[in-house]
N, C-alpha and C positions, 0 to 999 in steps of 0.2 A: 504494500500500500504506500502511495505517496500522497502528499497533501499540498493544497494550494490555498493561500489566504486571499480572500476577495471581499468586496462589499456585497451586501445582500442585494442591492439594486442591480449589480452586474450579473449576479447569478439569476435573478428574475428575468433580466434581458436575454440571457442565454437560453432560457426555457422557451422564449418566444421564437428565437432564431434556430433552435435545434442543436446548437453547438456552443461551447464556451470558448471565448477568446479573451485575451488580455492585451492592454496597450503594448506590453513588452514584446508580444509576438510580431507586431509590425515594426517596432523600434529596434529590437535586438534579434529578432528571428526565432524566439522561443518564449515559452511560458515558464516563469520561475516556479519551482516546487520545492518541497522539503521532505526529508524523511521525518518520521515521528520524533526522533531525537533532536531534530533541527527546528521544529515548529516554534518553540518558545523563544529561542534566540533570534530567529528571523523576525518574529512578531515584535519583540522588544527593540530590535535594531531599526526596523523600517515602518512599524505601525503604531508605535507607542501613543496611547491616548485616543486612538481612533475608535469610533463607535460603529455599530451596525456591520460588523464583519462576520463572515462565516468561513469555515474550513471545508473545502471540497476534499472528500476522501476518494481518491482515484485508484482504480484497480490497475496496478502497474503492468500486469500481464496484457491488458487491453490496449496499451499504448507503446508496447516494446519496439515497434518499427519506427517510432518517432521520438524515442526517449534516449537521452544521453546523460551520464553522470559526469559533471564537469566542475572544475574549480572556478571561483570568481575571477574575473579578469583583473580587477584592481587589487594590487598587493596590499593596500590598506583596508580592504573590505573586512568587516568583522568576522566573516566566515572564511578568511584566507586559510588555505591548507586543508579545507574540507571539500568533499565532492557533493554537489547538489544536483538533484534531478531536474533536467530541463526538457520540456516537451516541445518539439519542433513542428507543431501543427495545432489547429483547433482541436479541442477535446470533445469527443462525442458525449452526449448526455448519458448514454448507456454505460460509459466508463466511470461515471461518478457513482460510487457505491452508496455514499451517504453524505449528507450535508449537515454540519454541526454548527450551531451558534457559537461565536467566539468573542464574547465580551471581554473588555479590559477590566482590570481591577480599579478600585477607587483612585489609586495613584497612577493609573495609566498603563501599568505593566500587564503582562499576560501570564497565564499558567494554562496547562493542558486542561481542556474541559473534561469533567467527570464522565460525560457521555461518549467520550472518544475511546 
């Protein structure tokens, strides 16, 4: 399983289109994802304090033809030295196994949702 953090509105829009895309797909050529162990660090580094987020739980086996594990490009990236899953195509809705609300704590930080 791999995970992608997004806004609820983006996920709702994907349901209308039949596929999920992210701005990074057009800008960088892939959709940023995380392993379970990387979710909290990613959220705290890039989404701190943001509301109305969800975690897309994506079946890794259903995207293997467009999935690569890669290190961040910037050497000063908080995830430097780690390999992150990147999906190089829109994600079919059928590949999303589960969608979990991902609220931040009162201080703006994140922790893994109990329902994950």
